[in-house]
C-alpha positions in Angstrom: 0.0 0.0 0.0 3.0 2.3 0.0 2.3 3.5 -3.6 -1.3 4.6 -2.6 -2.1 8.2 -1.5 -2.8 8.7 2.2 -6.5 9.1 1.6 -6.7 6.0 -0.5 -4.7 4.0 2.1 -7.3 5.0 4.8 -10.2 3.9 2.5 -8.5 0.6 1.8 -7.9 0.0 5.6 -11.6 0.6 6.3 -12.6 -1.6 3.4 -10.3 -4.4 4.7 -11.9 -4.1 8.1 -15.3 -4.7 6.6 -14.2 -7.5 4.3 -12.7 -9.5 7.1 -15.6 -8.8 9.4 -13.4 -7.1 12.0 -14.8 -5.9 15.3 -12.2 -3.1 15.7 -10.5 -0.8 13.3 -7.3 1.0 14.5 -6.5 4.3 12.7 -3.2 5.9 13.5 -3.4 9.6 12.5 -5.6 9.0 9.4 -5.6 12.7 8.6 -1.8 13.2 8.5 -0.9 14.8 5.1 -4.4 14.4 3.7 -6.2 17.1 1.7 -9.0 18.8 3.8 -11.8 17.5 1.5 -10.5 13.9 1.9 -10.2 14.4 5.7 -13.9 15.2 5.8 -14.6 12.1 3.7 -12.5 9.9 6.0 -14.5 11.3 9.0 -17.8 10.4 7.2 -16.5 6.9 6.7 -15.4 6.5 10.3 -18.8 7.7 11.5 -20.6 5.4 9.1 -18.6 2.4 10.1 -19.2 3.0 13.8 -22.8 4.0 13.7 -24.2 1.9 10.9 -21.9 -1.1 10.9 -21.3 -1.3 14.7 -17.5 -1.2 14.2 -15.4 -0.1 17.1 -12.8 2.5 15.9 -9.7 3.2 17.9 -8.5 6.6 16.6 -5.0 8.0 17.4 -5.2 11.6 16.2 -3.4 14.9 16.8 -6.0 17.1 15.0 -8.6 17.9 17.6 -11.3 19.1 15.3 -11.3 15.8 13.5 -11.2 13.8 16.7 -14.0 15.9 18.2 -16.1 15.3 15.1 -15.8 11.5 14.9 -15.1 10.3 18.5 -17.5 9.6 21.2 -14.9 9.2 23.9 -11.3 10.2 24.5 -8.3 9.0 26.4 -5.1 11.1 26.9 -1.9 9.2 27.6 1.3 10.7 28.9 4.3 8.3 28.9 1.9 5.4 28.6 -0.2 6.4 31.6 -3.8 7.6 31.3 -4.1 11.2 32.5 -7.6 12.0 31.3 -10.5 10.2 29.7 -14.2 10.5 29.3 -16.9 11.5 26.8 -15.6 13.6 24.0 -17.7 16.6 25.0 -15.8 16.5 28.3 -12.5 17.2 26.5 -12.2 20.8 27.6 -9.8 23.4 26.5 -8.2 23.1 29.9 -7.4 19.4 29.3 -6.0 20.4 26.0 -3.8 23.1 27.5 -2.7 20.8 30.4 -1.9 17.7 28.5 -1.8 18.3 24.7 -0.1 21.6 24.2 3.6 21.8 23.4 
């Protein structure tokens, strides 16, 4: 899959999860280096897979707007330890400043 664009790789990953009847799809920074219109499309696919197909999606993502759009829950790790977690609407700006800002 190295010759495919980033957006196409993400679509292929989602398709493979469905083909093999997976219960979980792990996406590691699916928006990295992707055009904004494709990012939105990836978000639509993630939401559809979760809501309509019942697929659990574990998303590792740095872009908060995307994560807030598609996630229902969050977990922030610091050096492998959970420092905050909860419903996505509980991910406050203070949590972001305390744990995600550089």
